[in-house]
N, C-alpha and C positions, 0 to 999 in steps of 0.2 A: 467692308472689311470686317471678319468674324473676329471675336475675341481673341482665337487662337491664333489666328494670323496678324493681329495688332500685337499681341504678347511675343510673338515672334520678332516682330519689327523694333519693340523695346529691347528686346534682349540684344539685338543687332546693335542697338544705338548703345547700350550699355556695354558691350563686352567687344564690340566690332568683329564679331563672325555670327556665322549661322547656327543655331542648334535648337533642339526642340525636348523638353521633358519626356520622359517615355510615359506612355499612357496606357494604363492595364487593361486588359480585356475582360470578358464575363462579367461578374456582378459590379466592377467599379472599383473594387479594392482587392489588392494584392493580398493573399493569405497574411503574410507576415508585415504588412505595411507599417513602415516606420516612420515615414515621412509624408507631407501633405504631395509630394510629387508624385508620390507611388498611388495616388487615389484618383478618381475621376471626378468632375465636375459636380455630378449629380451628387455622390457621395459628400463631396465636400460642402455642398448648400445644405443637405441634411444635417450635418455634423455642426455646422457654422449657426444654422438655425435653432438647434436644440441648445446650443452653448449660450445663443443669444435669449431665448427664451427662458432657460433655466436661470440665467443672471438676475431676473426680475421678482425670483421668491423661488416657488417651487422647482427642485430639481428634475421632475418629473414632467415632461412635456406630452400632452395628449396627441394623439394621430390627428385630432380634430384642430388642434392649434397648428401642427405641422403643415396639415393641407391648407389652411388659410393663409401661413406665413409664406408656403412656396408656390401657392397658386396650382396645386395639384390635386387629383382625384383623391379621395379617401382610400380607392383601391390601390392606387399607386403609394400611398404613404403606406398601408399596410405591408406591402410588398417589399417596399425598400428598408422598412423598420425591421421586418424578419431577417432581411440579409445581414443588416448591420449589426442585429442580434447574434446572428450565426457566427459572423465574424469577430463578434468579442468588442464591437466598438460601442455598443450600447447594452443596456440591461433593459428588457422591454417586459412590463408585465400588464396584460390584457385589461382593461378598463382602469388601469392607473397611469399609464404613460410609459414613456422612454425616458431612460437617464443616460449620460455619457457614463461609460467605465473609465477607469485611468488612460488606457490607452487611447479611448474616443475622445477623452478631453484634451489631450496631447495633441492628437491630430486637429481637433477643432482649433485650438489656441495657437496653432501654426497657421492654419488656414485663415483665422481671422486676423494674424500678424501679417502674412503674405497681403492679405486684401489692404490692410491699413499702409503697409509700404509702397502699394501702388499708388492708392488714393492721395496719401501724402507727395509721392512723386509727381503726380498729375497737379496738385494744386500748387505746390512750393515750386517745381522746376518748369513745368510746361505752362502754367497758370491757367490752367482749366480744371473745371469739377469733372468728376466722373462719378456714375452711379454705383451702388453698392456691389449689384449684382456683376457688372462689368470689371470693377476692381477685384472682386472674387475670382472670375472666371480666368483673367490673366494673371492675377497672382498664383494660380493653381498651375498654369500653363508653362511659367518661366522656371528654369531650372534654378535649383538654389543659390548658386553663384550669381546669377542675374538678378535676383531678387536682393540679395546681399549687395551688389554694387549699385541697384536703384537707392536702398536703404544708405549707402554710403554717399549718392549723390545729394539725398534729401539735406544733410547736414542739419539736421534740427529734430524737434521731437513729433512723433507722430501726432495724429489728429484725436489721438484718445478714443478712436473706433474700436480698438482691439483690447481682449483682455491683458495684453502684454505690456498696455501702457502702466505708467508708474505712477499711479496717484493721479490727482485732479490736473497737476501741470501736464499730463500726458506724454512723459518722457518714454519713449519706446525702447523696451529692452529687445526687440527682435533682433 
């Protein structure tokens, strides 16, 4: 079962009916994307990776670091970084790296929060661990109302995996 199909199944469990988040076409990011549900998984992975890498120090992340983190070719990173820069989600300076813009950071935090909610749901409600990539994929595919419902079902702090976690206690504000 793919992450998309599994996400649909989770949503059906949480909401009691079938539905699917709209998935944009083209470069994976609707021009005015204001929500994580308006970007595709590839864009979400890049934003999440930049957010995670920049949290450890320098806000700029090199294309080589992204290539290593995401397990994709340097050419793929260069192409996506250019698209994200064109969309205003990152600011890229050749040989210095990429950093999230305010809009990119907002989307990246939402992606991380959705991933955290899914991972928390699996650990606390289903009593099963889920890898980060699957949690991210499912979180992106679920509509906002389903993520909210999963969050309500968790009834506790997130796993402190997302930047929305409030301090060391991991109180999720997603």
